[in-house]
Structures are given as C-alpha cells and as structure tokens.
C-alpha positions as CSV (number, residue, x, y, z in Angstrom):
1,M,-0.2,-0.3,0.1
2,L,1.5,3.5,-0.8
3,T,1.4,6.4,0.9
4,D,-0.2,9.6,-0.5
5,K,3.1,11.4,-1.1
6,Q,4.2,8.0,-2.5
7,Q,1.2,7.9,-4.7
8,Q,1.7,11.7,-6.2
9,I,5.3,10.8,-6.2
10,L,4.6,7.7,-8.5
11,D,1.8,9.7,-10.9
12,F,4.4,12.5,-11.8
13,I,7.0,9.6,-12.6
14,Q,4.3,8.2,-14.8
15,Q,2.8,11.6,-16.6
16,F,6.3,12.8,-16.9
17,R,7.6,10.2,-18.7
18,Q,4.7,9.9,-21.1
19,T,4.9,13.6,-22.0
20,Y,8.7,13.8,-22.5
21,G,9.9,10.2,-23.1
22,Q,12.3,9.9,-20.1
23,F,12.4,9.8,-16.3
24,P,12.3,12.7,-14.1
25,S,15.4,13.3,-11.9
26,L,15.7,13.4,-8.5
27,R,16.2,16.9,-8.3
28,Q,13.1,17.6,-10.9
29,I,10.8,15.6,-8.9
30,G,12.0,17.0,-5.5
31,T,11.3,20.6,-6.8
32,Q,7.9,19.4,-7.9
33,F,6.9,18.3,-4.4
34,S,9.1,20.9,-2.3
35,V,11.3,18.3,-1.2
36,T,14.8,17.3,-0.9
37,V,16.8,15.0,-3.0
38,R,17.5,12.7,0.0
39,A,14.1,13.1,0.8
40,V,13.0,12.0,-3.1
41,Q,15.6,9.1,-2.7
42,Q,13.9,7.5,0.5
43,H,10.3,8.0,-1.6
44,I,11.9,6.3,-4.8
45,D,13.5,3.4,-2.6
46,A,9.9,2.9,-0.5
47,L,8.6,2.6,-3.9
48,K,11.2,0.0,-5.4
49,R,10.6,-2.0,-1.9
50,K,6.8,-1.9,-2.6
51,G,7.3,-3.1,-6.3
52,A,6.0,0.0,-7.8
53,L,9.4,1.0,-9.3
54,T,12.0,-1.1,-10.2
55,E,16.0,-1.0,-10.6
56,H,17.1,0.2,-14.3
57,Q,18.9,-2.4,-15.8
58,P,21.6,-1.6,-17.3
59,K,21.8,1.2,-14.3
60,T,22.2,4.5,-16.2
61,A,19.5,6.0,-14.1
62,T,18.1,5.1,-10.7
63,Y,14.9,3.7,-11.4
64,Q,12.2,2.6,-14.2
65,L,8.7,1.7,-14.2
66,P,8.1,-1.9,-13.4
67,N,7.9,-4.2,-16.9
68,E,8.9,-1.9,-19.1
69,F,11.4,-2.6,-21.7
70,Q,13.9,0.4,-22.5
71,Y,15.4,0.4,-26.0
72,R,18.6,1.7,-26.1
73,I,19.4,3.9,-29.4
74,P,22.7,4.8,-29.8
75,L,24.1,8.3,-30.1
76,L,26.2,8.1,-32.6
77,G,27.1,12.1,-32.9
78,S,26.0,15.4,-33.8
79,I,24.5,16.8,-36.7
80,A,24.2,20.3,-37.9
81,A,20.8,22.2,-38.7
82,G,22.5,24.7,-40.2
83,A,26.2,24.3,-42.2
84,P,27.0,21.0,-42.5
85,L,29.4,19.6,-39.4
86,E,31.2,16.7,-38.9
87,A,30.0,13.8,-37.3
88,I,31.6,13.1,-34.1
89,E,31.3,9.2,-33.4
90,R,30.3,8.6,-29.6
91,T,28.6,5.5,-29.9
92,D,29.0,4.6,-25.9
93,S,26.2,7.3,-25.4
94,Y,22.6,6.2,-25.9
95,V,19.2,7.4,-25.7
96,E,16.9,5.2,-23.7
97,L,13.1,5.2,-24.8
98,G,10.2,2.9,-24.4
99,P,8.9,0.7,-27.5
100,E,5.7,3.1,-27.4
101,Y,7.5,5.9,-29.0
102,F,9.0,4.5,-32.4
103,G,8.4,1.2,-32.1
104,P,10.0,-2.4,-32.1
105,N,12.4,-1.1,-35.0
106,R,15.8,-1.8,-34.5
107,H,17.7,0.5,-37.3
108,L,17.5,3.4,-35.2
109,F,20.0,5.9,-34.2
110,A,20.0,9.2,-32.7
111,L,22.1,12.5,-33.3
112,E,22.2,15.5,-31.6
113,V,21.2,18.6,-33.4
114,H,23.1,21.6,-33.3
115,G,22.1,25.0,-35.0
116,D,18.8,26.3,-35.8
117,S,18.1,26.0,-39.8
118,M,15.2,23.7,-39.2
119,S,13.6,25.4,-36.2
120,G,10.5,26.0,-38.7
121,D,9.7,22.2,-37.8
122,G,10.0,22.7,-34.3
123,I,13.9,21.5,-34.3
124,R,15.6,23.1,-31.9
125,E,19.7,23.3,-30.7
126,G,20.4,20.5,-28.4
127,D,17.3,18.6,-29.3
128,T,18.1,14.6,-30.4
129,A,16.9,13.3,-33.5
130,I,15.7,9.7,-33.9
131,I,16.5,8.4,-37.3
132,R,15.6,5.3,-38.9
133,R,18.1,4.0,-41.5
134,H,17.1,4.5,-45.0
135,G,19.4,4.3,-47.6
136,N,17.1,5.5,-50.8
137,I,15.8,9.0,-51.7
138,P,12.5,9.3,-50.6
139,D,9.6,9.8,-52.7
140,T,8.2,13.0,-50.9
141,E,10.0,16.2,-49.2
142,T,11.1,14.8,-45.6
143,I,13.4,15.3,-43.2
144,V,16.4,13.1,-43.6
145,A,20.1,12.8,-42.2
146,V,22.5,13.1,-44.8
147,R,26.0,12.9,-45.1
148,V,27.9,15.2,-47.8
149,D,31.2,14.6,-49.1
150,A,31.2,11.5,-46.7
151,D,32.4,13.2,-44.0
152,E,29.9,16.0,-43.3
153,F,26.4,15.5,-41.5
154,T,23.5,17.6,-42.0
155,L,19.6,17.6,-41.2
156,K,17.2,18.8,-43.7
157,R,14.2,18.5,-46.0
158,L,15.5,16.6,-49.4
159,A,14.1,16.9,-52.7
160,L,14.9,16.0,-55.8
161,V,15.6,19.0,-58.5
162,D,16.7,18.7,-61.9
163,Q,18.9,15.4,-61.2
164,M,20.2,17.3,-58.1
165,I,19.5,17.0,-54.7
166,E,18.5,20.1,-52.7
167,L,18.5,20.3,-48.9
168,R,16.0,22.8,-47.9
169,P,16.2,24.4,-44.1
170,S,12.6,25.3,-42.6
171,N,14.1,28.5,-40.7
172,P,13.7,31.3,-43.6
173,T,17.0,32.9,-42.7
174,Y,18.9,30.5,-44.5
175,K,18.9,29.2,-47.8
176,S,18.3,26.2,-49.7
177,W,21.8,24.4,-51.4
178,Q,21.7,21.9,-54.3
179,V,24.4,19.3,-54.2
180,A,25.1,16.5,-56.7
181,V,23.7,13.1,-56.2
182,D,27.0,11.6,-56.3
183,R,28.1,13.8,-53.3
184,V,25.4,12.9,-51.0
185,E,24.7,9.8,-49.4
186,I,21.2,9.8,-47.3
187,V,21.8,8.3,-43.8
188,G,18.0,8.1,-42.6
189,Q,14.8,9.5,-42.3
190,M,14.0,11.6,-39.5
191,I,11.0,9.6,-37.6
192,G,10.9,11.7,-34.2
193,L,12.7,13.9,-31.7
194,V,13.7,13.9,-27.9
195,R,13.9,17.1,-26.1
196,R,15.7,17.2,-22.4
197,L,14.4,19.7,-20.0
C-alpha cells in the first residue's frame, strides 16, 4: 500500500515519462514536491521495495517503471541543422526510450542537433533527432539526415530537382542548396525528436 505522497510521486513520474519520453531526475521530482533530493531518494527506495518501481538495468538511471522494456538507441554523434557539421562518433552514449515511442524497429540511431536551420519544423539546438536508417531518396519531401562528401552530416528536407539533390532548411533565414547526387549519402529519415529539459 502506497502512502499519499508515494502515490503522488509515482503519478508524477508516470505523467512525466509519458509527456517527455524520459524519467524525471531526483532534483526535478524534489522541485515538483518542494522536498530535498535525499527525501525523494527515500520515496524512490520505498516505491522500489513496494514494487511500484524497479531498478534500472543497465544502471544508467536510478529507477524505472515495472515491466517497461527500454530500447537503447545509440547516440552516434552530432548533426547540423545549419551548415554541414563533421560527425563525432560517440557510440558509448545512448538514448533510452520505451517501444511505445518509435516501435520495435532496430534500425534506429540518434544524433544531437546543432544549429537552428530547421526551427520551422520545431527542431531546436540541443534536441536529439531519432533517425531510421534509410538509404534511398524518399518519394516525398521529408526530413533526412544526409552525409555530404563522405564526412559532413546535415539535417534538412530533401527534394530531387533537375537531377540534383536540394537540401531545404525550414528557417527562412537560411537558403536551400543543391548538391550533386553522387556527393550525397542518405543516412536515414528523421522519425522523431527527443528534447531534454
């Protein structure tokens, strides 16, 4: 049986998880309920003992909801939403999300966004773009991660214009630019976005 405060904390965790795709930190929970981080940890420990929360495996957070399977989507580096940016491999980092967000597809990876050229699509500096691997030029104008000249990544809307690939920003302060097809590799299509608080 949970105390009123434990139930309130559990409800907050579940609502936060559903809204933001991640668990609130102990500090965020403490701020919500005007209690110390130590007090929050005591409530979390009690919720674990009562089976309302479980240990996170692997331990990259202090808790998770019971029976919730987490997908570890590899964070492979950075991508420019601006001028092309050299990708930085960072395969020891992951974005962990439940399957309800992007389904069980195993062909996903994540890239951290730098720049504001895609702000018209709600993509901001510091967001994490979730990419599904896809090597073909899409039939419709979609947001894709592309590699230009083998070593630079950018995130843009893509269209085929006069046998050239046109990379289109959604921020009107940036201009579209055209690149020869043989200079561009379609890395994947953006299917979602994670924003950290």
